[in-house]
C-alpha positions, 0 to 999 in steps of 0.5 A: 853944766846946763843940763844938771841944773835942769834935771836937779830942778826938776827933780826937786820940784817932782818930789815937793810936789809928791809930798805936798800932794801926800800931804793934803791927801791926809789933811783932808782924810782928817778933816773928813774925820773930824767934821763927822765927830762934831764938837765933842773932843771924846768923839773927835779922839775917837775918830782920830783913832778911827781913822787911823784904823783904817789907814792901818788895814788898808780901807781905799780912799773911796771907801773911807767915807762910808767906813768913818761914816759907819763908825761915827754912828757905832760911836757909843760915848766912851 
């Protein structure tokens, strides 16, 4: 019975840490996109759309900053 409790607690802890790690990565990516957008609400929406595009196309995290910077430079105030 003691091993069962330890196993369940360990699995729950590992799951929680994995979930937290994924959430923090998402928050960091979103914060990066919003920081490149500045104060313009239209540009913020544009950058969030570009972030979704980058995630759906499989842009790696190492290249994400450069990719988002280029997207911010190509923004023309739509």
